[in-house]
MINU-535960 format. One record per atom (N, C-alpha, C): chain; y, x, z negated; residue in three letters; residue number from 0. Coordinates in steps of 0.1 Angstrom, whole numbers, plus 5000, padded with zeros to 4 digits. Layout:
N
SITE  c    c2    c1    c3    r    k
SITE  A     Y     X     Z  ALA  NUM
...
This chain:
70
SITE  c    c2    c1    c3    r    k
SITE  A  7882  6280  1878  UNK    0
SITE  A  7871  6276  1870  UNK    0
SITE  A  7859  6285  1873  UNK    0
SITE  A  7854  6292  1863  UNK    1
SITE  A  7843  6301  1864  UNK    1
SITE  A  7830  6294  1860  UNK    1
SITE  A  7819  6298  1866  UNK    2
SITE  A  7806  6293  1863  UNK    2
SITE  A  7795  6299  1872  UNK    2
SITE  A  7784  6294  1872  UNK    3
SITE  A  7773  6300  1880  UNK    3
SITE  A  7775  6297  1895  UNK    3
SITE  A  7783  6288  1899  UNK    4
SITE  A  7786  6285  1913  UNK    4
SITE  A  7800  6289  1917  UNK    4
SITE  A  7806  6298  1909  UNK    5
SITE  A  7820  6303  1912  UNK    5
SITE  A  7819  6310  1926  UNK    5
SITE  A  7830  6309  1934  UNK    6
SITE  A  7830  6315  1947  UNK    6
SITE  A  7821  6309  1957  UNK    6
SITE  A  7816  6297  1954  UNK    7
SITE  A  7807  6290  1963  UNK    7
SITE  A  7813  6277  1967  UNK    7
SITE  A  7810  6272  1979  UNK    8
SITE  A  7815  6259  1984  UNK    8
SITE  A  7803  6249  1985  UNK    8
SITE  A  7804  6237  1980  UNK    9
SITE  A  7793  6228  1981  UNK    9
SITE  A  7798  6215  1988  UNK    9
SITE  A  7790  6211  1999  UNK   10
SITE  A  7793  6198  2005  UNK   10
SITE  A  7784  6188  1999  UNK   10
SITE  A  7790  6177  1994  UNK   11
SITE  A  7782  6167  1987  UNK   11
SITE  A  7785  6154  1995  UNK   11
SITE  A  7774  6149  2001  UNK   12
SITE  A  7775  6136  2008  UNK   12
SITE  A  7772  6125  1998  UNK   12
SITE  A  7778  6113  2001  UNK   13
SITE  A  7776  6102  1992  UNK   13
SITE  A  7784  6104  1978  UNK   13
SITE  A  7794  6112  1979  UNK   14
SITE  A  7801  6117  1967  UNK   14
SITE  A  7810  6106  1960  UNK   14
SITE  A  7812  6095  1967  UNK   15
SITE  A  7821  6085  1961  UNK   15
SITE  A  7815  6077  1950  UNK   15
SITE  A  7802  6077  1948  UNK   16
SITE  A  7796  6070  1937  UNK   16
SITE  A  7782  6074  1934  UNK   16
SITE  A  7777  6070  1923  UNK   17
SITE  A  7763  6072  1919  UNK   17
SITE  A  7759  6087  1918  UNK   17
SITE  A  7747  6090  1923  UNK   18
SITE  A  7741  6103  1922  UNK   18
SITE  A  7750  6113  1929  UNK   18
SITE  A  7755  6110  1940  UNK   19
SITE  A  7764  6119  1947  UNK   19
SITE  A  7776  6123  1939  UNK   19
SITE  A  7782  6113  1933  UNK   20
SITE  A  7794  6116  1924  UNK   20
SITE  A  7790  6125  1912  UNK   20
SITE  A  7779  6122  1906  UNK   21
SITE  A  7774  6130  1895  UNK   21
SITE  A  7771  6144  1899  UNK   21
SITE  A  7765  6146  1910  UNK   22
SITE  A  7762  6160  1915  UNK   22
SITE  A  7775  6167  1918  UNK   22
SITE  A  7784  6161  1925  UNK   23
SITE  A  7797  6167  1928  UNK   23
SITE  A  7804  6171  1915  UNK   23
SITE  A  7804  6163  1906  UNK   24
SITE  A  7811  6166  1893  UNK   24
SITE  A  7805  6177  1886  UNK   24
SITE  A  7791  6178  1886  UNK   25
SITE  A  7784  6189  1879  UNK   25
SITE  A  7787  6202  1886  UNK   25
SITE  A  7786  6202  1900  UNK   26
SITE  A  7789  6214  1907  UNK   26
SITE  A  7803  6219  1905  UNK   26
SITE  A  7812  6210  1904  UNK   27
SITE  A  7826  6214  1902  UNK   27
SITE  A  7827  6220  1888  UNK   27
SITE  A  7821  6214  1878  UNK   28
SITE  A  7821  6219  1864  UNK   28
SITE  A  7815  6233  1864  UNK   28
SITE  A  7806  6236  1873  UNK   29
SITE  A  7799  6249  1873  UNK   29
SITE  A  7806  6259  1882  UNK   29
SITE  A  7818  6255  1887  UNK   30
SITE  A  7827  6265  1894  UNK   30
SITE  A  7828  6264  1909  UNK   30
SITE  A  7820  6255  1915  UNK   31
SITE  A  7820  6254  1929  UNK   31
SITE  A  7832  6247  1934  UNK   31
SITE  A  7837  6251  1946  UNK   32
SITE  A  7847  6243  1953  UNK   32
SITE  A  7839  6232  1960  UNK   32
SITE  A  7842  6219  1958  UNK   33
SITE  A  7834  6208  1962  UNK   33
SITE  A  7841  6201  1974  UNK   33
SITE  A  7834  6199  1985  UNK   34
SITE  A  7839  6190  1996  UNK   34
SITE  A  7832  6177  1994  UNK   34
SITE  A  7840  6167  1990  UNK   35
SITE  A  7835  6154  1987  UNK   35
SITE  A  7834  6145  2000  UNK   35
SITE  A  7823  6141  2004  UNK   36
SITE  A  7821  6134  2017  UNK   36
SITE  A  7815  6120  2014  UNK   36
SITE  A  7821  6110  2020  UNK   37
SITE  A  7817  6096  2020  UNK   37
SITE  A  7826  6088  2028  UNK   37
SITE  A  7824  6075  2029  UNK   38
SITE  A  7832  6066  2037  UNK   38
SITE  A  7844  6060  2030  UNK   38
SITE  A  7844  6060  2017  UNK   39
SITE  A  7855  6054  2010  UNK   39
SITE  A  7866  6064  2006  UNK   39
SITE  A  7877  6065  2013  UNK   40
SITE  A  7887  6075  2010  UNK   40
SITE  A  7893  6073  1996  UNK   40
SITE  A  7895  6061  1992  UNK   41
SITE  A  7901  6058  1979  UNK   41
SITE  A  7893  6064  1968  UNK   41
SITE  A  7880  6061  1968  UNK   42
SITE  A  7871  6066  1958  UNK   42
SITE  A  7871  6082  1958  UNK   42
SITE  A  7870  6087  1970  UNK   43
SITE  A  7870  6102  1971  UNK   43
SITE  A  7882  6108  1966  UNK   43
SITE  A  7894  6103  1969  UNK   44
SITE  A  7906  6109  1964  UNK   44
SITE  A  7908  6107  1949  UNK   44
SITE  A  7903  6096  1944  UNK   45
SITE  A  7903  6094  1929  UNK   45
SITE  A  7894  6105  1922  UNK   45
SITE  A  7883  6107  1928  UNK   46
SITE  A  7874  6117  1922  UNK   46
SITE  A  7880  6131  1923  UNK   46
SITE  A  7886  6134  1935  UNK   47
SITE  A  7892  6147  1937  UNK   47
SITE  A  7903  6149  1927  UNK   47
SITE  A  7911  6139  1924  UNK   48
SITE  A  7922  6140  1915  UNK   48
SITE  A  7917  6142  1901  UNK   48
SITE  A  7906  6135  1897  UNK   49
SITE  A  7900  6137  1884  UNK   49
SITE  A  7894  6151  1882  UNK   49
SITE  A  7888  6156  1892  UNK   50
SITE  A  7883  6170  1892  UNK   50
SITE  A  7894  6180  1891  UNK   50
SITE  A  7905  6178  1898  UNK   51
SITE  A  7916  6187  1898  UNK   51
SITE  A  7922  6187  1884  UNK   51
SITE  A  7923  6176  1877  UNK   52
SITE  A  7928  6176  1863  UNK   52
SITE  A  7920  6184  1854  UNK   52
SITE  A  7907  6186  1857  UNK   53
SITE  A  7898  6194  1849  UNK   53
SITE  A  7898  6209  1854  UNK   53
SITE  A  7906  6212  1864  UNK   54
SITE  A  7907  6226  1868  UNK   54
SITE  A  7898  6229  1880  UNK   54
SITE  A  7891  6219  1885  UNK   55
SITE  A  7882  6222  1896  UNK   55
SITE  A  7889  6221  1910  UNK   55
SITE  A  7883  6226  1920  UNK   56
SITE  A  7888  6226  1933  UNK   56
SITE  A  7879  6216  1941  UNK   56
SITE  A  7886  6206  1948  UNK   57
SITE  A  7878  6196  1955  UNK   57
SITE  A  7887  6192  1968  UNK   57
SITE  A  7880  6190  1979  UNK   58
SITE  A  7886  6185  1991  UNK   58
SITE  A  7878  6172  1995  UNK   58
SITE  A  7885  6164  2002  UNK   59
SITE  A  7880  6151  2007  UNK   59
SITE  A  7877  6152  2022  UNK   59
SITE  A  7865  6147  2025  UNK   60
SITE  A  7861  6146  2039  UNK   60
SITE  A  7856  6131  2041  UNK   60
SITE  A  7864  6123  2048  UNK   61
SITE  A  7859  6109  2050  UNK   61
SITE  A  7850  6109  2062  UNK   61
SITE  A  7837  6105  2060  UNK   62
SITE  A  7828  6105  2071  UNK   62
SITE  A  7816  6096  2068  UNK   62
SITE  A  7809  6092  2078  UNK   63
SITE  A  7797  6084  2077  UNK   63
SITE  A  7786  6093  2083  UNK   63
SITE  A  7777  6098  2076  UNK   64
SITE  A  7767  6108  2081  UNK   64
SITE  A  7758  6101  2091  UNK   64
SITE  A  7757  6088  2091  UNK   65
SITE  A  7749  6081  2101  UNK   65
SITE  A  7756  6079  2114  UNK   65
SITE  A  7769  6082  2115  UNK   66
SITE  A  7777  6081  2127  UNK   66
SITE  A  7780  6095  2132  UNK   66
SITE  A  7774  6099  2143  UNK   67
SITE  A  7777  6112  2148  UNK   67
SITE  A  7791  6114  2152  UNK   67
SITE  A  7798  6104  2156  UNK   68
SITE  A  7813  6105  2160  UNK   68
SITE  A  7821  6108  2148  UNK   68
SITE  A  7817  6105  2136  UNK   69
SITE  A  7826  6108  2124  UNK   69
SITE  A  7824  6122  2119  UNK   69
């Protein structure tokens, strides 16, 4: 997928819902490879699959940014 963020990687925290999901989707549409980060693996994997169906590249990173161990 080509766009103004082609050949870029974006890490989006809180990507499983709300503003984070919207930002991740927009970046993916603009060509970025998106690393989707949040605590809910199921939601992240569903979003990654939806983005892949649109030709976008997305990876899932399950984490809690408030927890240094994760």
